[in-house]
C-alpha positions as CSV (number, residue, x, y, z in Angstrom):
1,M,-11.4,-14.4,-0.4
2,R,-10.9,-10.8,-1.4
3,D,-7.2,-9.4,-2.4
4,T,-6.6,-5.4,-2.0
5,N,-3.9,-5.1,-4.6
6,L,-6.3,-6.1,-7.1
7,P,-8.0,-3.1,-8.8
8,N,-11.6,-4.8,-8.1
9,P,-10.9,-7.4,-5.1
10,D,-14.4,-7.9,-5.1
11,G,-14.6,-9.4,-8.4
12,S,-17.7,-7.3,-9.1
13,R,-17.4,-5.0,-12.5
14,S,-18.0,-1.3,-11.2
15,L,-14.5,0.2,-11.8
16,P,-13.0,0.6,-8.4
17,R,-12.2,3.5,-7.1
18,P,-9.3,5.2,-5.0
19,P,-9.8,5.8,-1.4
20,K,-10.7,8.8,0.3
21,G,-8.6,8.9,2.5
22,F,-4.7,7.2,2.7
23,P,-3.3,6.3,4.4
24,D,-6.2,3.7,3.7
25,L,-5.7,0.6,6.4
26,A,-7.3,-1.9,4.1
27,T,-5.2,-1.6,1.8
28,C,-2.1,0.6,1.8
29,L,0.6,-1.9,2.0
30,V,4.8,-0.9,2.5
31,K,8.0,-3.3,2.7
32,K,11.2,-2.3,3.1
33,A,12.8,-0.6,1.0
34,G,16.8,-1.8,2.0
35,F,18.4,2.0,3.0
36,A,18.1,3.9,5.4
37,D,14.3,4.9,6.6
38,Y,12.8,4.3,3.4
39,F,9.3,2.2,2.6
40,D,8.7,1.0,-0.8
41,C,4.9,1.4,-1.0
42,L,3.1,-1.3,-2.6
43,S,-0.4,0.0,-2.6
44,F,-2.3,-0.7,-6.5
45,W,-3.9,3.5,-5.5
46,A,-0.1,4.7,-4.9
47,S,-0.5,6.7,-8.1
48,Y,-3.2,9.0,-5.7
49,C,-1.5,8.5,-3.1
50,P,-0.4,12.2,-1.6
51,H,2.7,10.5,0.7
52,M,4.3,8.3,-2.1
53,L,7.7,9.5,-4.1
54,T,8.9,8.8,-7.5
55,F,12.9,7.7,-8.1
56,G,13.3,6.1,-10.4
57,S,11.2,2.3,-11.4
58,S,10.9,3.0,-7.1
59,R,7.8,4.4,-5.3
60,F,8.8,6.0,-2.0
61,C,6.3,5.4,0.8
62,R,6.6,9.0,3.3
63,H,3.2,9.1,5.3
64,S,4.7,9.8,8.7
65,S,2.3,6.3,9.6
66,A,5.0,4.4,7.4
67,L,6.5,2.4,9.9
68,E,2.9,1.1,11.7
69,I,1.9,0.5,8.1
70,F,4.9,-1.7,8.1
71,A,4.3,-4.0,11.1
72,R,0.8,-4.6,9.6
73,S,2.0,-5.5,6.5
74,E,4.0,-8.1,8.7
75,D,1.5,-9.1,10.2
76,K,-1.1,-9.1,7.2
77,K,2.1,-11.6,5.3
78,D,2.1,-13.7,8.4
79,K,-1.3,-14.9,7.9
80,P,-2.2,-17.2,6.1
81,A,-4.9,-16.8,3.5
């Protein structure tokens, strides 16, 4: 089973590389932050993303399509592995 939250989702020994563009729908996942219209970034590659905003220990997704990424993240969560 492929887990895109791991640094090497395929289990191979090769070093993983960050996506070439963000949002990368294969790896981008967000959840509601609990206030305003902010979303917590759950991507392993968040530190590489130009749309990520760090505040304290939180990482927020500020991409214009974050709401669509959230909907896709919810769909993934509801499906059995």
